[in-house]
C-alpha angles and dihedrals in degrees: 000000000000092000094050091047091051094052096046097042094045088056093050094045092048093049090047092055091042091241126140105238093223097041092111088065093061113104117242116264094021121139113236093199131359118226118237113281132028116326118262124240090257091052090050090052088052094242099124136031127196119229122213089289092047094229107090115099120232117249126190090213093054090051090053092048090049091054095043090050092052093049091047090050092055094045093049090049093049091049092051094044092048093050090049092050092050098047093100091051094041090057088065102036135064100182141007093272089057090052091053091046090050091055092045093049094047101041105020097074092043093052093047091049090048094051090049092050094046089052090049090053091053092046092051092048091053089048092052091050090051092047091052093049090046089057089051091054090052094045090052090050088048090061090056093049093045090058093047091047090052092044094243125144112285121256121248117251090248088060095055100042136049120253095265093181091066094051125095124243094259092053092046089054089051090049092049092050087052094050091049089051092055089045090053093051091048093050091050090052090048091057091052098041118109102167111088092218090053090048093049092049092050090050092053091045092049090051090055093048093046089050091053090046091053089051091052093048091049090054090049092052089049093053094043091048091048089054091053096036093242138123116266116252127220115249120226119237122229122239096266092049091049090051091051093050090049092064102120112266103241138146112271118239122226093248090051090050088051091053092047089051089056090052094048091051089048091052091047088055091051090049091049090052091051089048094052089051091047093050090048092052093046092052092047092049091048090053091050090048090053093047092049094049089053090047091051091046091056116103117252108276115238116256113269110258114239110236116230112238115255120253090252089054091050092051090049 
């Protein structure tokens, strides 16, 4: 609005004073228009300049006044345009600190809310990735239990786990987060379990998950050490992981495999519910981010005009 006002008003002010708006750009001593015929010695020396009629003598003082008038026209137009553009803000501010406070009050909360929502979107995206990978871990373990249940030869470890050595560090960290997620759900179910067969199945399942988690962490340490040119260090296990790994190494029975399969399917259902909730929260947060960005992009609304009380109200 200010720029448009400057352009329009500068043109009108310049025309009113009879000044060419760009006269100050003209180099000193230049001739605006040559009269017909060869230039005189005075014109060559830059001492006179013909106007459109070719009969007005050039004056150095008139050139200075022309330039000064053009500059004054532009400055006047800019001042008027700027004051017009700031009228809505001026209605709510008395000094420069009020102006800063107005901007902070209007955009500060919106910007903070936007940053919080954007972070929530990213968190939910990471959570969905972990949930997807957690389901993959369980589905791979299901293959193992299916074979034991059906009394078929057991699968090799390489057939029930991804090739972690071939994965990059970012993917390994996602895999680790997924394994920890499965382990967390298994531990929660263990606390609620009352049936001995269910408890035993959960213990065996946790052992498989912890074992996979340790393999992932070992690969992470290798890659991190390689990046630093160091030797990988062994990571310590927490108490729950140690307890899971101390479960006696014994051949699973078909009935135990069947019980483990039930628990795995139960956990997959829990993970799917978590994923649905995470997707819903992500979508809602993305809609809010879009709405806030549109709100922030809107121009500052003019201050509400105070209505004068009616004559009846005054009398009352």
